[in-house]
C-alpha positions, 0 to 999 in steps of 0.5 A: 499500500502506497501512502501520499499525505497533503496538508491543505490548511491547519487541519485539512488533510487529503490521503492519496492511497493506492493499494496493488492488485495483488493484495486485493484479489484474495478479498476480491475474490472472496466478494466475486464467491459470495456474489455468484453463490447467490446468483442465477438466471434462466437455464443455470442453477443458482451459483452456477452462472460460468464467471464470464456471464456473471461477470458480464451482466454483475461486473460493475455491481460486484466492484462497487460492492467490493470498494465499498469494503476495501475502502473502509479496510485500507483507510484505517489500515493507513491512519494507524500507520500514519498515526492519524486520528480524523475528527469528521468522517473522511470524504471520498474523492478520484476513485478509480477501481476495476478487477485486476486493477490497482485499488486508487483514492483519495479520502479528505478528512479533518484532524485537529490542528496543532498550534503553539500557545502563546507566552501567557505567564509573562504577566499581560496587562488588560485594560477594562472598564468598571461602572462604580454605583452612586446615590442614583442608582439607590434611588433607582432601586428604591423606586423600583420597590416603591413599584412592587410594593405599591397599592393599586386604587381604583379610580374614576377620574379622566385618564392620566399618564402613569396610570394603568388601564385595562381594556377589550383589544378588538381587533379591526378590518380595512373599513374599521369593522371589528373582526369577530372573535378577534379579541385581547380581553381586560388587557392592561397597560401603562400611560406613558411606557412601552408602546403607550407613550407620545401620539398613541397614549395622547389617545387615551388622556382624557378618557374614562371607563367605557370610552373606545379608543381606536389605535394602530400598533406597530407589531411584528406582522406590520400594523394592526388595527384595534378598538380599544374598550376602557373596563378600568382605570387604576393607578398606584399607592406609593408607599412612603420611603421610611423605616418601616418600609424598609422592614417591609422590604427586608424586615432583617434591616433595622432601617431605610440607612441599611436597606440604602446601604445594602442595595449600593453594596448589592449593585457594585457587586454586580458590577464587579461581577460585570467587570469581572467578565470583561475581564475574562473574555479579553482573556479569553481574546488575547488567547484566541487572538495570539495563537495561529491557527484554524480551527476545523470546520465541521466543529465551527459550522456545528456550533454555528448550526447550534447557536443560530437555533438557540438564537432563533428560540430566544428571539421568538420567545421574546416576540422579537423581530431579527434579519436572518442574514444578520445573525448568521455573520453574527454566529459566523465569528462567535462559532468561529471563536468559541470552537478556537477557544474551547481547543485551547482551554483544552490545552490550558488545563493540561498545561496548568494540570487544572480538573474538576472531580466527581467529588468537587462536582458533588460538594458544589451540588451538595452546596446549593442543596445547603443553601436552598434546602427548602428545594432539595428535590428540586435540585435533585432531580435537576441535576439527576439529568446529566446534560444539567450535571455536564453543564455546571461540570463545564462552569467550574472548569471554567472558574477554575481555569479563569481564577489560575489564569488571573494570576497572569493577568493584570487587570488594569480598572479605569472607574466610571461612574453609572451616571455615564451609563445613564447618559448612553442608555437615555442617548440611545 
């Protein structure tokens, strides 16, 4: 058997295999005899058709059956001889064979690329931005808590901004006639929020219970006309911000001062966690950018397909529109980088001797149960599923990996007030 291997790129290999007829003859004869023993035609007993007639009638199919069997045998032998480990199914190209001739074929397949990790232990500096919470964040959080604990009161006066309107939404046809059996019953909307701002809100202001309002609402399917019959109007009575309110929110705090301190700490902890995620992402980017190799196409393609379906499901669940071409383009880059990082982090784990044992996994799950004793059965059921257990295992591996890598990367943090974050949000 003659072998010739061509490296087409970092991961793609083209293997040319030539097997001499003398090596094939005995196996070919077995295939020929097997087919002959089951073949019959008028004038001959089953299995007694002369070889020359059988070759004339079935020569091409005999060769084809033999080749299918032979390719698998000699491809496997070639891989063993060259010590190659494909990661996808090989694609046969330029096949050439007939009885009494050499078997010749090319087969293209992918392997894991070889690469050299960058010198990541030289204390690299990474720049990140971290937002710092202030009194405005506390006040916004307090306002949200007031809304959560507000008391709803029905009002008979004319509708104002900030009030809640309950109404029946009847869909209208092109002639502004109500479409039968197409009503959204007693749907609640808030004046001055969401879709019901500016011109759409103005149609409701100063209306009262039992009044009707015709509106046109932009939806995924286009503009839709509704006739809204107002059933009820409510407004919220917000609780006063004092020590009693603080204890209503959290009965473990001594008063409003402690509640505000707790809120500030929680907000800042979340902002710190976000900064940590950004740092970890930049560490990933460092390895992906600095390590020069192309990840295997089959792995990127598979992950891209999975990612695209996941994003589509997320958009659908949130009832949000999306542009498929733009989504595919975004998934292309994400899939490429994530597959490359997946390969890199496996090598880093080996280099740094990092692992998560079965005991580590069980301890982590038991800690979750300890912190949530009332949900013990639900937690055990959740982690009894292999996919969920694998997910927490991967999370623990990543946590240990980044904790270790953080020793080699200096986080140069620029602190920014959350006022700038709010300014950006308001400019959109």
